[in-house]
PDB file with SEQRES, HELIX, SHEET and CRYST1 records, atoms N, CA, C and O in Angstrom:
SEQRES   1 A   58  UNK UNK UNK UNK UNK UNK UNK UNK UNK UNK UNK UNK UNK          
SEQRES   2 A   58  UNK UNK UNK UNK UNK UNK UNK UNK UNK UNK UNK UNK UNK          
SEQRES   3 A   58  UNK UNK UNK UNK UNK UNK UNK UNK UNK UNK UNK UNK UNK          
SEQRES   4 A   58  UNK UNK UNK UNK UNK UNK UNK UNK UNK UNK UNK UNK UNK          
SEQRES   5 A   58  UNK UNK UNK UNK UNK UNK                                      
HELIX    1 AA1 UNK A    2  UNK A    7  1                                   6    
HELIX    2 AA2 UNK A   19  UNK A   25  1                                   7    
HELIX    3 AA3 UNK A   43  UNK A   48  1                                   6    
HELIX    4 AA4 UNK A   53  UNK A   57  1                                   5    
SHEET    1 AA1 2 UNK A  29  UNK A  33  0                                        
SHEET    2 AA1 2 UNK A  36  UNK A  41 -1                                        
CRYST1    1.000    1.000    1.000  90.00  90.00  90.00 P 1           1          
ATOM      1  N   UNK A   1     124.874  85.152 159.193  1.00  0.00           N  
ATOM      2  CA  UNK A   1     123.489  85.507 159.276  1.00  0.00           C  
ATOM      3  C   UNK A   1     122.647  84.254 159.529  1.00  0.00           C  
ATOM      4  O   UNK A   1     121.740  84.276 160.361  1.00  0.00           O  
ATOM      5  N   UNK A   2     122.940  83.171 158.823  1.00  0.00           N  
ATOM      6  CA  UNK A   2     122.155  81.940 158.988  1.00  0.00           C  
ATOM      7  C   UNK A   2     122.191  81.457 160.438  1.00  0.00           C  
ATOM      8  O   UNK A   2     121.165  81.052 160.983  1.00  0.00           O  
ATOM      9  N   UNK A   3     123.366  81.498 161.060  1.00  0.00           N  
ATOM     10  CA  UNK A   3     123.496  81.033 162.445  1.00  0.00           C  
ATOM     11  C   UNK A   3     122.646  81.871 163.400  1.00  0.00           C  
ATOM     12  O   UNK A   3     122.017  81.326 164.307  1.00  0.00           O  
ATOM     13  N   UNK A   4     122.625  83.172 163.207  1.00  0.00           N  
ATOM     14  CA  UNK A   4     121.824  84.057 164.065  1.00  0.00           C  
ATOM     15  C   UNK A   4     120.337  83.762 163.890  1.00  0.00           C  
ATOM     16  O   UNK A   4     119.601  83.668 164.872  1.00  0.00           O  
ATOM     17  N   UNK A   5     119.898  83.618 162.648  1.00  0.00           N  
ATOM     18  CA  UNK A   5     118.484  83.325 162.388  1.00  0.00           C  
ATOM     19  C   UNK A   5     118.081  81.995 163.002  1.00  0.00           C  
ATOM     20  O   UNK A   5     117.009  81.894 163.600  1.00  0.00           O  
ATOM     21  N   UNK A   6     118.913  80.979 162.869  1.00  0.00           N  
ATOM     22  CA  UNK A   6     118.626  79.664 163.442  1.00  0.00           C  
ATOM     23  C   UNK A   6     118.588  79.732 164.967  1.00  0.00           C  
ATOM     24  O   UNK A   6     117.679  79.187 165.593  1.00  0.00           O  
ATOM     25  N   UNK A   7     119.578  80.403 165.568  1.00  0.00           N  
ATOM     26  CA  UNK A   7     119.670  80.483 167.025  1.00  0.00           C  
ATOM     27  C   UNK A   7     118.484  81.213 167.640  1.00  0.00           C  
ATOM     28  O   UNK A   7     118.038  80.871 168.736  1.00  0.00           O  
ATOM     29  N   UNK A   8     117.977  82.213 166.937  1.00  0.00           N  
ATOM     30  CA  UNK A   8     116.852  82.994 167.460  1.00  0.00           C  
ATOM     31  C   UNK A   8     115.507  82.514 166.918  1.00  0.00           C  
ATOM     32  O   UNK A   8     114.467  83.103 167.214  1.00  0.00           O  
ATOM     33  N   UNK A   9     115.531  81.454 166.131  1.00  0.00           N  
ATOM     34  CA  UNK A   9     114.325  80.892 165.507  1.00  0.00           C  
ATOM     35  C   UNK A   9     113.507  81.980 164.806  1.00  0.00           C  
ATOM     36  O   UNK A   9     112.291  82.080 164.970  1.00  0.00           O  
ATOM     37  N   UNK A  10     114.215  82.780 164.030  1.00  0.00           N  
ATOM     38  CA  UNK A  10     113.613  83.901 163.322  1.00  0.00           C  
ATOM     39  C   UNK A  10     113.435  83.557 161.851  1.00  0.00           C  
ATOM     40  O   UNK A  10     114.320  82.977 161.222  1.00  0.00           O  
ATOM     41  N   UNK A  11     112.289  83.920 161.319  1.00  0.00           N  
ATOM     42  CA  UNK A  11     112.036  83.764 159.891  1.00  0.00           C  
ATOM     43  C   UNK A  11     112.437  85.051 159.185  1.00  0.00           C  
ATOM     44  O   UNK A  11     112.138  86.144 159.668  1.00  0.00           O  
ATOM     45  N   UNK A  12     113.105  84.931 158.055  1.00  0.00           N  
ATOM     46  CA  UNK A  12     113.525  86.098 157.293  1.00  0.00           C  
ATOM     47  C   UNK A  12     113.358  85.822 155.811  1.00  0.00           C  
ATOM     48  O   UNK A  12     113.402  84.678 155.359  1.00  0.00           O  
ATOM     49  N   UNK A  13     113.167  86.886 155.078  1.00  0.00           N  
ATOM     50  CA  UNK A  13     113.115  86.800 153.620  1.00  0.00           C  
ATOM     51  C   UNK A  13     114.329  87.533 153.083  1.00  0.00           C  
ATOM     52  O   UNK A  13     114.552  88.703 153.394  1.00  0.00           O  
ATOM     53  N   UNK A  14     115.113  86.832 152.273  1.00  0.00           N  
ATOM     54  CA  UNK A  14     116.307  87.397 151.660  1.00  0.00           C  
ATOM     55  C   UNK A  14     116.084  87.405 150.152  1.00  0.00           C  
ATOM     56  O   UNK A  14     115.798  86.369 149.552  1.00  0.00           O  
ATOM     57  N   UNK A  15     116.216  88.562 149.556  1.00  0.00           N  
ATOM     58  CA  UNK A  15     116.094  88.675 148.100  1.00  0.00           C  
ATOM     59  C   UNK A  15     117.497  88.802 147.536  1.00  0.00           C  
ATOM     60  O   UNK A  15     118.251  89.699 147.913  1.00  0.00           O  
ATOM     61  N   UNK A  16     117.842  87.894 146.630  1.00  0.00           N  
ATOM     62  CA  UNK A  16     119.178  87.902 146.045  1.00  0.00           C  
ATOM     63  C   UNK A  16     119.128  87.384 144.617  1.00  0.00           C  
ATOM     64  O   UNK A  16     118.221  86.643 144.238  1.00  0.00           O  
ATOM     65  N   UNK A  17     120.105  87.782 143.846  1.00  0.00           N  
ATOM     66  CA  UNK A  17     120.277  87.250 142.499  1.00  0.00           C  
ATOM     67  C   UNK A  17     121.476  86.307 142.457  1.00  0.00           C  
ATOM     68  O   UNK A  17     121.864  85.817 141.397  1.00  0.00           O  
ATOM     69  N   UNK A  18     122.052  86.065 143.629  1.00  0.00           N  
ATOM     70  CA  UNK A  18     123.246  85.238 143.752  1.00  0.00           C  
ATOM     71  C   UNK A  18     122.856  83.829 144.188  1.00  0.00           C  
ATOM     72  O   UNK A  18     122.472  83.611 145.337  1.00  0.00           O  
ATOM     73  N   UNK A  19     122.956  82.875 143.263  1.00  0.00           N  
ATOM     74  CA  UNK A  19     122.552  81.500 143.533  1.00  0.00           C  
ATOM     75  C   UNK A  19     123.350  80.901 144.687  1.00  0.00           C  
ATOM     76  O   UNK A  19     122.784  80.206 145.531  1.00  0.00           O  
ATOM     77  N   UNK A  20     124.642  81.158 144.735  1.00  0.00           N  
ATOM     78  CA  UNK A  20     125.471  80.608 145.823  1.00  0.00           C  
ATOM     79  C   UNK A  20     125.007  81.108 147.184  1.00  0.00           C  
ATOM     80  O   UNK A  20     124.933  80.341 148.144  1.00  0.00           O  
ATOM     81  N   UNK A  21     124.698  82.390 147.260  1.00  0.00           N  
ATOM     82  CA  UNK A  21     124.224  82.970 148.517  1.00  0.00           C  
ATOM     83  C   UNK A  21     122.903  82.329 148.931  1.00  0.00           C  
ATOM     84  O   UNK A  21     122.729  81.976 150.097  1.00  0.00           O  
ATOM     85  N   UNK A  22     121.987  82.177 148.008  1.00  0.00           N  
ATOM     86  CA  UNK A  22     120.688  81.577 148.312  1.00  0.00           C  
ATOM     87  C   UNK A  22     120.851  80.147 148.805  1.00  0.00           C  
ATOM     88  O   UNK A  22     120.234  79.761 149.798  1.00  0.00           O  
ATOM     89  N   UNK A  23     121.663  79.366 148.134  1.00  0.00           N  
ATOM     90  CA  UNK A  23     121.859  77.971 148.519  1.00  0.00           C  
ATOM     91  C   UNK A  23     122.582  77.847 149.860  1.00  0.00           C  
ATOM     92  O   UNK A  23     122.355  76.886 150.595  1.00  0.00           O  
ATOM     93  N   UNK A  24     123.448  78.807 150.185  1.00  0.00           N  
ATOM     94  CA  UNK A  24     124.192  78.762 151.442  1.00  0.00           C  
ATOM     95  C   UNK A  24     123.355  79.159 152.644  1.00  0.00           C  
ATOM     96  O   UNK A  24     123.586  78.664 153.747  1.00  0.00           O  
ATOM     97  N   UNK A  25     122.381  80.050 152.451  1.00  0.00           N  
ATOM     98  CA  UNK A  25     121.641  80.626 153.573  1.00  0.00           C  
ATOM     99  C   UNK A  25     120.257  80.007 153.771  1.00  0.00           C  
ATOM    100  O   UNK A  25     119.810  79.857 154.908  1.00  0.00           O  
ATOM    101  N   UNK A  26     119.589  79.656 152.705  1.00  0.00           N  
ATOM    102  CA  UNK A  26     118.158  79.351 152.781  1.00  0.00           C  
ATOM    103  C   UNK A  26     117.826  77.898 153.100  1.00  0.00           C  
ATOM    104  O   UNK A  26     118.530  76.972 152.696  1.00  0.00           O  
ATOM    105  N   UNK A  27     116.731  77.729 153.839  1.00  0.00           N  
ATOM    106  CA  UNK A  27     116.123  76.407 154.022  1.00  0.00           C  
ATOM    107  C   UNK A  27     115.201  76.108 152.839  1.00  0.00           C  
ATOM    108  O   UNK A  27     115.073  74.961 152.409  1.00  0.00           O  
ATOM    109  N   UNK A  28     114.562  77.157 152.324  1.00  0.00           N  
ATOM    110  CA  UNK A  28     113.686  77.060 151.156  1.00  0.00           C  
ATOM    111  C   UNK A  28     113.992  78.233 150.241  1.00  0.00           C  
ATOM    112  O   UNK A  28     114.348  79.321 150.694  1.00  0.00           O  
ATOM    113  N   UNK A  29     113.846  77.992 148.942  1.00  0.00           N  
ATOM    114  CA  UNK A  29     114.139  79.015 147.936  1.00  0.00           C  
ATOM    115  C   UNK A  29     112.982  79.097 146.959  1.00  0.00           C  
ATOM    116  O   UNK A  29     112.442  78.076 146.535  1.00  0.00           O  
ATOM    117  N   UNK A  30     112.606  80.310 146.606  1.00  0.00           N  
ATOM    118  CA  UNK A  30     111.616  80.531 145.558  1.00  0.00           C  
ATOM    119  C   UNK A  30     112.314  81.101 144.336  1.00  0.00           C  
ATOM    120  O   UNK A  30     112.988  82.127 144.425  1.00  0.00           O  
ATOM    121  N   UNK A  31     112.156  80.447 143.205  1.00  0.00           N  
ATOM    122  CA  UNK A  31     112.731  80.918 141.944  1.00  0.00           C  
ATOM    123  C   UNK A  31     111.626  81.639 141.181  1.00  0.00           C  
ATOM    124  O   UNK A  31     110.588  81.058 140.861  1.00  0.00           O  
ATOM    125  N   UNK A  32     111.872  82.919 140.896  1.00  0.00           N  
ATOM    126  CA  UNK A  32     110.866  83.723 140.189  1.00  0.00           C  
ATOM    127  C   UNK A  32     111.302  83.982 138.750  1.00  0.00           C  
ATOM    128  O   UNK A  32     112.488  84.118 138.451  1.00  0.00           O  
ATOM    129  N   UNK A  33     110.309  84.046 137.876  1.00  0.00           N  
ATOM    130  CA  UNK A  33     110.541  84.339 136.460  1.00  0.00           C  
ATOM    131  C   UNK A  33     109.340  85.116 135.950  1.00  0.00           C  
ATOM    132  O   UNK A  33     108.204  84.646 136.017  1.00  0.00           O  
ATOM    133  N   UNK A  34     109.606  86.311 135.441  1.00  0.00           N  
ATOM    134  CA  UNK A  34     108.565  87.183 134.900  1.00  0.00           C  
ATOM    135  C   UNK A  34     107.409  87.375 135.887  1.00  0.00           C  
ATOM    136  O   UNK A  34     106.240  87.345 135.502  1.00  0.00           O  
ATOM    137  N   UNK A  35     107.754  87.573 137.167  1.00  0.00           N  
ATOM    138  CA  UNK A  35     106.751  87.883 138.177  1.00  0.00           C  
ATOM    139  C   UNK A  35     106.000  86.698 138.747  1.00  0.00           C  
ATOM    140  O   UNK A  35     105.082  86.884 139.546  1.00  0.00           O  
ATOM    141  N   UNK A  36     106.361  85.490 138.360  1.00  0.00           N  
ATOM    142  CA  UNK A  36     105.691  84.286 138.856  1.00  0.00           C  
ATOM    143  C   UNK A  36     106.710  83.340 139.484  1.00  0.00           C  
ATOM    144  O   UNK A  36     107.854  83.265 139.037  1.00  0.00           O  
ATOM    145  N   UNK A  37     106.291  82.623 140.516  1.00  0.00           N  
ATOM    146  CA  UNK A  37     107.164  81.649 141.142  1.00  0.00           C  
ATOM    147  C   UNK A  37     107.187  80.388 140.287  1.00  0.00           C  
ATOM    148  O   UNK A  37     106.157  79.747 140.077  1.00  0.00           O  
ATOM    149  N   UNK A  38     108.360  80.045 139.801  1.00  0.00           N  
ATOM    150  CA  UNK A  38     108.541  78.835 138.989  1.00  0.00           C  
ATOM    151  C   UNK A  38     108.620  77.598 139.886  1.00  0.00           C  
ATOM    152  O   UNK A  38     108.069  76.546 139.559  1.00  0.00           O  
ATOM    153  N   UNK A  39     109.314  77.737 141.024  1.00  0.00           N  
ATOM    154  CA  UNK A  39     109.438  76.612 141.946  1.00  0.00           C  
ATOM    155  C   UNK A  39     109.800  77.157 143.321  1.00  0.00           C  
ATOM    156  O   UNK A  39     110.637  78.051 143.449  1.00  0.00           O  
ATOM    157  N   UNK A  40     109.155  76.602 144.351  1.00  0.00           N  
ATOM    158  CA  UNK A  40     109.460  76.925 145.741  1.00  0.00           C  
ATOM    159  C   UNK A  40     109.820  75.613 146.400  1.00  0.00           C  
ATOM    160  O   UNK A  40     108.973  74.728 146.523  1.00  0.00           O  
ATOM    161  N   UNK A  41     111.083  75.472 146.834  1.00  0.00           N  
ATOM    162  CA  UNK A  41     111.524  74.164 147.311  1.00  0.00           C  
ATOM    163  C   UNK A  41     112.810  74.307 148.119  1.00  0.00           C  
ATOM    164  O   UNK A  41     113.319  75.411 148.313  1.00  0.00           O  
ATOM    165  N   UNK A  42     113.319  73.184 148.582  1.00  0.00           N  
ATOM    166  CA  UNK A  42     114.604  73.175 149.276  1.00  0.00           C  
ATOM    167  C   UNK A  42     115.725  73.328 148.250  1.00  0.00           C  
ATOM    168  O   UNK A  42     115.539  73.019 147.073  1.00  0.00           O  
ATOM    169  N   UNK A  43     116.883  73.804 148.693  1.00  0.00           N  
ATOM    170  CA  UNK A  43     118.009  73.880 147.752  1.00  0.00           C  
ATOM    171  C   UNK A  43     118.314  72.529 147.102  1.00  0.00           C  
ATOM    172  O   UNK A  43     118.599  72.464 145.906  1.00  0.00           O  
ATOM    173  N   UNK A  44     118.256  71.459 147.882  1.00  0.00           N  
ATOM    174  CA  UNK A  44     118.526  70.121 147.349  1.00  0.00           C  
ATOM    175  C   UNK A  44     117.558  69.771 146.215  1.00  0.00           C  
ATOM    176  O   UNK A  44     117.982  69.327 145.148  1.00  0.00           O  
ATOM    177  N   UNK A  45     116.275  69.969 146.448  1.00  0.00           N  
ATOM    178  CA  UNK A  45     115.275  69.636 145.426  1.00  0.00           C  
ATOM    179  C   UNK A  45     115.390  70.534 144.197  1.00  0.00           C  
ATOM    180  O   UNK A  45     115.205  70.067 143.073  1.00  0.00           O  
ATOM    181  N   UNK A  46     115.691  71.807 144.394  1.00  0.00           N  
ATOM    182  CA  UNK A  46     115.874  72.701 143.252  1.00  0.00           C  
ATOM    183  C   UNK A  46     117.036  72.232 142.381  1.00  0.00           C  
ATOM    184  O   UNK A  46     116.962  72.273 141.153  1.00  0.00           O  
ATOM    185  N   UNK A  47     118.094  71.792 143.025  1.00  0.00           N  
ATOM    186  CA  UNK A  47     119.281  71.351 142.284  1.00  0.00           C  
ATOM    187  C   UNK A  47     119.044  70.012 141.586  1.00  0.00           C  
ATOM    188  O   UNK A  47     119.416  69.840 140.425  1.00  0.00           O  
ATOM    189  N   UNK A  48     118.428  69.070 142.289  1.00  0.00           N  
ATOM    190  CA  UNK A  48     118.276  67.723 141.752  1.00  0.00           C  
ATOM    191  C   UNK A  48     116.994  67.511 140.939  1.00  0.00           C  
ATOM    192  O   UNK A  48     116.963  66.655 140.054  1.00  0.00           O  
ATOM    193  N   UNK A  49     115.945  68.272 141.226  1.00  0.00           N  
ATOM    194  CA  UNK A  49     114.669  68.104 140.521  1.00  0.00           C  
ATOM    195  C   UNK A  49     114.066  69.447 140.137  1.00  0.00           C  
ATOM    196  O   UNK A  49     113.019  69.823 140.664  1.00  0.00           O  
ATOM    197  N   UNK A  50     114.708  70.180 139.224  1.00  0.00           N  
ATOM    198  CA  UNK A  50     114.131  71.457 138.789  1.00  0.00           C  
ATOM    199  C   UNK A  50     112.787  71.232 138.099  1.00  0.00           C  
ATOM    200  O   UNK A  50     112.644  70.329 137.273  1.00  0.00           O  
ATOM    201  N   UNK A  51     111.810  72.061 138.446  1.00  0.00           N  
ATOM    202  CA  UNK A  51     110.450  71.880 137.930  1.00  0.00           C  
ATOM    203  C   UNK A  51     110.295  72.350 136.485  1.00  0.00           C  
ATOM    204  O   UNK A  51     109.460  71.826 135.747  1.00  0.00           O  
ATOM    205  N   UNK A  52     111.094  73.333 136.082  1.00  0.00           N  
ATOM    206  CA  UNK A  52     110.983  73.874 134.723  1.00  0.00           C  
ATOM    207  C   UNK A  52     112.373  74.072 134.136  1.00  0.00           C  
ATOM    208  O   UNK A  52     113.377  73.996 134.845  1.00  0.00           O  
ATOM    209  N   UNK A  53     112.417  74.324 132.853  1.00  0.00           N  
ATOM    210  CA  UNK A  53     113.686  74.585 132.170  1.00  0.00           C  
ATOM    211  C   UNK A  53     114.336  75.853 132.729  1.00  0.00           C  
ATOM    212  O   UNK A  53     115.560  75.922 132.840  1.00  0.00           O  
ATOM    213  N   UNK A  54     113.526  76.857 133.083  1.00  0.00           N  
ATOM    214  CA  UNK A  54     114.072  78.094 133.639  1.00  0.00           C  
ATOM    215  C   UNK A  54     114.788  77.821 134.963  1.00  0.00           C  
ATOM    216  O   UNK A  54     115.878  78.347 135.188  1.00  0.00           O  
ATOM    217  N   UNK A  55     114.199  77.012 135.837  1.00  0.00           N  
ATOM    218  CA  UNK A  55     114.826  76.682 137.109  1.00  0.00           C  
ATOM    219  C   UNK A  55     116.134  75.922 136.858  1.00  0.00           C  
ATOM    220  O   UNK A  55     117.120  76.139 137.562  1.00  0.00           O  
ATOM    221  N   UNK A  56     116.144  75.057 135.888  1.00  0.00           N  
ATOM    222  CA  UNK A  56     117.338  74.300 135.529  1.00  0.00           C  
ATOM    223  C   UNK A  56     118.500  75.203 135.160  1.00  0.00           C  
ATOM    224  O   UNK A  56     119.642  74.924 135.526  1.00  0.00           O  
ATOM    225  N   UNK A  57     118.227  76.276 134.444  1.00  0.00           N  
ATOM    226  CA  UNK A  57     119.283  77.163 133.960  1.00  0.00           C  
ATOM    227  C   UNK A  57     119.548  78.347 134.882  1.00  0.00           C  
ATOM    228  O   UNK A  57     120.429  79.160 134.601  1.00  0.00           O  
ATOM    229  N   UNK A  58     118.800  78.456 135.978  1.00  0.00           N  
ATOM    230  CA  UNK A  58     118.989  79.601 136.891  1.00  0.00           C  
ATOM    231  C   UNK A  58     120.220  79.446 137.725  1.00  0.00           C  
ATOM    232  O   UNK A  58     120.526  80.315 138.541  1.00  0.00           O  
TER     233      UNK A  58                                                      
END                                                                             
C-alpha cells in the first residue's frame, strides 16, 4: 500500500491500533488518547522523543 500511495503521490489516512503497521506505512503518525491528539510526528520522533508518558507506552 505504501508503494502505491508514494507512486501516485496520494495522501491517505489509515486508522489502526497496530503500532507496527503504523510505523511501517506512515510518514507521520498521530497518537490519540481519550479523544485528543497526544503527539503528531514522524515515526522516528515518536520513538525517540515521545511527548507524553502515554505516547511512551503506546
